[in-house]
C-alpha positions in Angstrom: 25.4 0.1 2.2 23.8 -3.4 2.3 20.1 -3.8 2.8 19.0 -6.1 5.6 15.4 -7.4 5.7 13.4 -9.6 8.0 12.3 -12.8 6.5 9.0 -14.2 7.9 9.9 -17.7 6.7 13.3 -17.9 8.5 12.3 -15.5 11.3 15.6 -13.8 11.0 16.9 -10.5 9.6 19.7 -11.0 7.0 21.4 -9.1 4.3 19.3 -9.1 1.2 20.9 -10.7 -1.9 18.7 -11.2 -5.0 18.8 -14.2 -7.1 19.8 -12.1 -10.1 21.1 -8.6 -9.2 20.1 -7.4 -12.7 16.5 -8.4 -12.2 15.1 -8.0 -8.7 11.5 -9.3 -8.4 8.9 -8.2 -5.9 5.3 -9.3 -5.7 2.7 -7.7 -3.4 -0.8 -9.2 -2.9 -3.2 -6.6 -4.2 -6.9 -5.9 -3.6 -10.0 -7.9 -4.3 -11.9 -5.3 -6.1 -15.5 -5.6 -5.0 -15.7 -2.3 -3.0 -13.5 0.6 -1.8 -10.6 -0.5 0.4 -10.2 0.6 4.0 -7.3 2.5 5.4 -5.6 -0.6 6.8 -5.4 -2.0 3.2 -3.2 1.0 2.3 -0.4 0.3 4.8 1.2 -2.5 2.8 1.2 -0.5 -0.5 2.7 2.5 1.3 5.4 0.5 3.1 6.4 -1.6 0.1 6.4 1.5 -2.1 9.2 2.8 0.1 10.9 -0.6 -0.1 10.8 -0.5 -3.9 12.2 3.0 -3.9 15.1 1.8 -1.8 15.7 -1.3 -4.0 15.8 0.9 -7.1 18.6 2.9 -5.6 20.7 -0.3 -5.1 19.8 -2.3 -8.2 19.5 -1.4 -11.9 16.3 -3.3 -12.6 13.5 -3.9 -10.1 10.3 -5.5 -11.4 7.5 -4.8 -9.0 4.1 -6.6 -9.5 0.9 -5.9 -7.5 -2.0 -8.0 -8.6 -5.7 -7.4 -9.0 -8.1 -10.2 -7.8 -11.0 -9.7 -10.1 -12.9 -13.0 -9.7 -14.1 -13.9 -6.2 -17.3 -14.7 -4.4 -17.7 -11.2 -2.9 -17.3 -9.8 -6.4 -20.0 -12.2 -7.7 -22.3 -11.2 -4.9 -21.8 -7.5 -5.6 -22.4 -8.0 -9.4 -25.6 -10.1 -8.7 -26.9 -7.4 -6.3 -26.6 -4.8 -9.1 -27.5 -7.1 -11.9 -24.3 -6.4 -13.9 -21.4 -8.4 -15.1 -18.5 -8.8 -12.7 -16.3 -6.6 -14.9 -18.6 -3.7 -14.2 -17.8 -4.1 -10.5 -14.1 -4.9 -10.9 -13.4 -2.1 -13.4 -15.1 0.5 -11.1 -13.2 -0.5 -7.9 -9.9 -1.3 -9.6 -10.0 2.2 -11.0 -10.8 3.8 -7.7 -8.0 1.8 -6.1 -5.4 3.1 -8.5 -6.6 6.6 -8.0 -6.5 6.3 -4.2 -3.0 4.8 -4.3 -1.8 7.6 -6.5 -3.2 10.2 -4.2 -1.1 8.6 -1.4 2.0 9.1 -3.5 2.4 5.4 -4.3 4.1 4.8 -7.7 2.2 2.4 -9.9 3.6 -1.1 -10.1 5.6 -2.2 -13.1 3.1 -5.1 -13.6 -0.6 -5.3 -12.5 -1.7 -8.8 -13.4 -5.4 -9.6 -13.2 -6.7 -13.1 -12.2 -9.2 -13.3 -15.1 -6.3 -12.8 -17.6 -4.5 -15.8 -16.2 -7.2 -18.5 -16.3 -5.1 -20.6 -18.8 -2.1 -20.5 -16.4 -4.3 -21.4 -13.5 -5.8 -24.4 -15.3 -2.3 -25.5 -16.3 -1.0 -25.3 -12.8 -3.9 -27.4 -11.5 -3.1 -30.0 -14.2 0.5 -30.1 -13.1 -0.4 -30.5 -9.5 -2.8 -33.4 -10.3 -0.1 -35.1 -12.5 2.5 -34.9 -9.7 0.1 -36.3 -7.1 -0.3 -33.0 -5.1 -3.9 -32.3 -6.1 -7.0 -34.3 -7.0 -10.3 -33.8 -8.8 -13.5 -34.5 -7.0 -17.1 -33.5 -7.9 -16.1 -30.7 -10.2 -13.5 -29.4 -7.7 -9.7 -29.5 -7.7 -8.2 -29.6 -4.3 -4.6 -29.4 -3.0 -3.6 -32.5 -1.0 -2.0 -30.8 2.1 -0.7 -34.2 3.3 1.4 -34.5 0.1 3.6 -31.6 1.1 5.7 -32.3 4.2 6.8 -28.7 4.7 3.3 -27.3 5.0 3.1 -25.0 8.0 6.8 -23.8 7.7 5.8 -20.2 7.2 3.4 -20.0 10.1 5.6 -22.2 12.3 2.9 -24.6 13.2 2.1 -28.2 12.3 -0.7 -29.1 10.0 -3.1 -30.4 12.7 -2.7 -27.3 14.7 -3.3 -25.1 11.7 -6.4 -26.9 10.7 -7.7 -26.8 14.3 -7.3 -23.1 14.5 -8.6 -22.2 11.1 -12.0 -22.1 9.4 -12.0 -25.1 7.1 -14.8 -26.1 4.8 -16.0 -29.6 5.7 -17.0 -31.3 2.4 -17.5 -35.0 1.6 -15.3 -34.8 -1.5 -12.2 -33.8 0.5 -9.6 -36.4 1.5 -8.7 -34.3 4.5 -10.4 -31.3 6.1 -7.3 -29.1 5.5 -7.2 -29.7 1.8 -7.9 -26.4 0.0 -9.7 -25.6 -3.2 -7.8 -24.8 -6.4 -10.8 -24.9 -8.7 -14.6 -25.0 -8.0 -17.7 -25.4 -10.2 -19.8 -22.4 -11.2 -23.6 -22.2 -11.3 -25.1 -20.8 -14.5 -25.4 -17.3 -12.9 -21.8 -17.3 -11.7 -18.8 -16.4 -13.8 -17.0 -19.5 -15.1 -14.6 -20.9 -17.6 -14.4 -24.2 -19.3 -11.9 -26.6 -17.8 -11.1 -30.4 -17.7 -13.2 -30.5 -14.6 -16.2 -28.7 -16.0 -17.2 -25.1 -16.1 -15.8 -23.3 -13.0 -13.6 -20.7 -11.5 -10.4 -20.6 -9.6 -9.9 -20.7 -5.9 -8.3 -17.6 -4.4 -4.9 -19.0 -3.4 -4.0 -20.5 -6.9 -4.6 -17.1 -8.5 -1.6 -15.4 -7.0 0.7 -18.4 -7.6 -0.2 -18.5 -11.3 0.0 -14.7 -11.8 3.4 -14.5 -9.9 4.9 -17.3 -12.0 3.6 -15.9 -15.3 4.8 -12.4 -14.6 8.0 -12.8 -12.5 9.1 -16.4 -12.8 8.9 -19.6 -10.7 11.3 -18.2 -8.1 11.0 -14.6 -7.0 13.0 -12.5 -4.6 10.4 -10.9 -2.3 6.7 -11.8 -1.7 5.0 -9.2 0.4 1.6 -8.6 2.0 -0.3 -8.1 5.3 0.3 -10.4 8.2 -3.3 -11.4 8.0 -2.4 -13.2 4.7 0.3 -15.3 6.2 -2.1 -18.1 6.9 -3.7 -19.6 5.0 -3.1 -17.6 1.8 0.6 -17.3 1.8 1.1 -20.8 3.3 -1.0 -22.2 0.5 0.8 -20.2 -2.1 4.1 -21.8 -1.0 2.7 -25.3 -1.0 1.1 -25.2 -4.4 3.9 -23.2 -6.1 6.7 -25.3 -4.7 4.9 -28.5 -5.7 3.9 -27.2 -9.2 7.5 -26.2 -10.0 9.3 -29.4 -9.0 10.4 -28.3 -5.5 11.8 -24.9 -6.5 11.8 -22.2 -3.9 8.8 -20.0 -4.5 9.8 -16.8 -2.7 13.2 -16.3 -1.2 12.0 -13.5 1.2 8.6 -13.2 2.8 7.7 -9.8 4.2 4.6 -9.0 6.2 3.3 -5.6 7.4 1.5 -5.4 10.7 -2.2 -4.6 10.9 -3.8 -1.2 11.5 -5.8 -1.1 14.7 -8.4 1.2 16.0 -8.1 1.9 19.8 -6.1 -1.3 20.0 -8.6 -3.5 18.1 -8.3 -4.8 14.6 -10.4 -2.9 12.0 -13.3 -5.1 10.9 -16.8 -4.6 9.6 -18.2 -6.7 12.4 -16.9 -4.2 14.9 -18.1 -1.2 12.9 -14.7 0.5 12.9 -13.7 0.3 9.3 -12.5 3.6 7.8 -12.9 3.7 4.1 -9.7 5.1 2.4 -11.7 6.7 -0.5 -13.6 8.8 2.0 -10.6 9.6 4.2 -8.8 11.0 1.1 -11.6 13.5 0.7 -11.5 14.6 4.3 -7.8 14.8 4.9 -4.6 15.7 3.1 -3.3 12.4 1.5 0.3 13.1 2.5 -0.7 13.2 6.2 -2.2 9.7 5.8 1.0 8.5 4.2 3.1 9.9 7.0 0.9 8.2 9.6 1.2 4.9 7.9 5.0 5.2 8.0 5.3 6.3 11.6 5.4 2.8 13.1 7.8 0.0 12.1 6.1 -1.9 9.3 6.2 -5.3 11.1 4.4 -3.9 14.2 0.7 -3.1 14.6 -0.1 0.6 14.1 -2.9 2.2 16.0 -5.1 4.7 14.2 -6.6 7.7 15.9 -7.7 11.2 14.9 -5.1 12.6 17.2 -2.3 10.6 15.5 -3.5 11.9 12.1 -3.6 15.5 13.4 0.0 15.1 14.7 1.1 13.8 11.3 -0.5 16.8 9.6 1.1 19.2 12.1 4.5 17.6 11.5 4.2 18.1 7.8 3.1 21.7 8.4 6.3 22.3 10.2 8.5 20.7 7.5 6.7 22.5 4.6 6.9 25.8 6.5 10.7 25.4 6.4 10.5 24.8 2.7 8.2 27.8 2.2 10.6 30.0 4.1 13.4 28.8 1.8 11.5 29.4 -1.4 14.1 31.9 -2.6 17.0 29.4 -1.9 17.8 27.9 -5.3 18.8 24.3 -5.7 19.0 21.7 -8.5 15.9 19.6 -7.7 16.9 17.0 -10.3 20.0 16.1 -8.4 19.0 15.8 -4.8 21.4 14.1 -2.3 20.5 11.0 -0.4 21.1 11.6 3.3 23.3 8.7 4.5 21.7 8.4 8.0 18.2 8.2 6.5 19.3 5.6 4.0 21.0 3.6 6.7 17.8 3.5 8.7 15.8 2.2 5.7 18.5 -0.4 5.0 18.0 -1.7 8.5 14.8 -3.6 7.8 12.9 -0.6 6.7 13.2 1.3 10.0 10.9 4.2 9.0 10.5 5.6 12.5 14.3 6.2 12.6 14.2 7.5 9.1 11.5 10.0 10.1 13.6 11.1 13.1 16.5 11.8 10.8 14.2 13.7 8.5 13.2 15.9 11.5 16.9 16.6 12.1 17.3 17.6 8.5 14.4 20.0 8.8 15.9 21.7 11.8 19.2 22.0 10.0 17.5 23.6 7.0 15.6 26.0 9.2 18.8 27.2 11.0 21.3 27.1 8.1 19.1 28.4 5.3 21.6 27.1 2.7 21.1 25.3 -0.6 22.8 22.2 0.8 20.5 22.0 3.8 17.4 22.5 1.7 18.5 19.9 -0.8 19.2 17.4 2.0 15.7 17.9 3.4 14.1 17.3 0.0 16.3 14.4 -0.8 15.5 12.8 2.5 11.8 13.3 2.0 12.0 11.7 -1.4 13.2 8.4 0.1 9.9 8.2 1.9 7.7 9.8 -0.7 7.2 12.9 1.4 7.7 16.7 0.9 7.4 16.4 -2.9 4.7 19.0 -3.2 5.1 22.8 -3.7 5.1 24.3 -0.2 2.5 26.9 -1.0 0.2 24.3 -2.5 0.5 22.2 0.7 -0.8 25.0 2.9 -3.7 25.7 0.6 -5.0 22.1 0.8 -7.8 21.2 3.1 -9.7 18.0 3.3 -13.4 18.3 2.6 -13.3 22.1 1.9 -14.1 23.9 -1.3 -12.0 27.1 -1.3 -11.6 29.1 -4.5 -7.9 30.2 -4.6 -8.8 33.0 -7.1 -11.4 34.4 -4.7 -8.9 34.3 -1.8 -6.2 36.1 -3.9 -8.8 38.8 -4.9 -9.7 39.4 -1.3 -6.1 39.6 -0.2 -5.5 42.2 -3.0 -8.5 44.2 -1.7 -7.2 44.0 1.8 -3.8 45.3 0.7 -5.5 48.2 -1.1 -7.5 49.0 2.0 -4.4 49.0 4.2 -2.6 51.3 1.7 -5.6 53.6 1.9 -5.4 53.4 5.7 -8.9 51.9 5.7 -8.1 49.6 8.5 -11.7 48.8 9.3 -12.2 47.5 5.8 -8.9 45.5 6.0 -10.0 43.9 9.2 -13.4 43.1 7.7 -11.7 41.3 4.8 -9.5 39.4 7.3 -12.7 38.3 9.0 -14.3 37.2 5.8 -11.3 35.2 5.0 -11.3 33.6 8.4 -15.0 32.7 7.9 -13.9 30.9 4.7 -11.3 28.9 6.7 -8.4 30.9 5.4 -5.6 32.2 7.7 -3.4 35.0 6.4 0.1 35.9 7.5 1.8 39.2 6.9 5.6 39.1 6.6 8.7 40.4 4.8 7.8 38.1 1.9 4.3 39.7 1.6 1.0 38.2 2.6 0.8 34.5 2.6 -2.3 32.4 3.1 -3.1 28.9 4.2 -6.2 26.9 4.9 -7.2 26.5 8.6 -6.9 22.9 9.5 -9.6 21.3 11.6 
């Protein structure tokens, strides 16, 4: 079935058709690695992980790039505060980012370009833009001449004057126009820098992605993705500088933007004090519950975060994993799972994950009632489309964010309890149940023996 996707540039949903069906290219704006990311920064990687999974079902070769911005003023400030090279900061937090993404079930990208590894390409792009009259050098800076690109503002749908009026622009005497943006800037002795035709300096943020994208994927790519907060100015500027540097070629054929995560209806921000650090949340909660919550809303709409919503996501997964645990003796070929048609149809309809999750709930009910290999396989196959239900069911119930429960100790106590019950020492058996409860462990006696799970807060 065809995949239809909304294009932020055209403001329409249309059947997706790659430039080259044998090499589909996707670029996602990745993190600036100066600290741990917050939970809102994870929505795009989770959503577009599902997109790439879908594309790989339809095309033989999907090349997915997610960059690392490892030179930026916030990184410089963090390095200066610790008295270390910027690589100490960027290596630490890039590593933490990869670990956090993996815990959310996000497959690593095919390519992970770093800005500092593309300084040569960045300088060359600046030189090309200057030569073509779209950029100019002034006082050690290189700036893009916004007035030279008539289509500037097409992505955000506003004219240049309106964009400049509504944005924070740096007023500087070396600018031809207030809206011109920096492609290269000089570095002080204590700041990281590279030699260039304009003196020792470092790249501006926007040019980094354009250079990395062209170097890794080509001058025209199929899909460029990111958060809606990047639409202007970052993505608007990427379009302008890439189009002009490459002789008018289309930079990205599809632009996809995920909505922001909100907290009680307000955008997460440090100034409001409502930022939730992903690295900490992953220690406190089961990662798959976080992933499910991030998929519950349509990707283009805002998604409100709440403790209640997270609890509901965990409860939903409890129900689905309980079905799989009850079907542990039903044998299937896990290497050849079916793809439920209705779930795939929902994802092919502009990544309608709410509808896909509704279909997954139907599959769980069917597996619960039918108890057949076909129904179990359909549930697991549907979960795989969304990166869910891929754990062992027993392991799921033994997870608990923030707790430190020793499974061997639990198993030993359960054996002692069984021995006490066999000896009709019910007082001892009850005491052991109480000890387990104090540890946060719930036990369940049934036809399949005694099973245990961690009590969820």
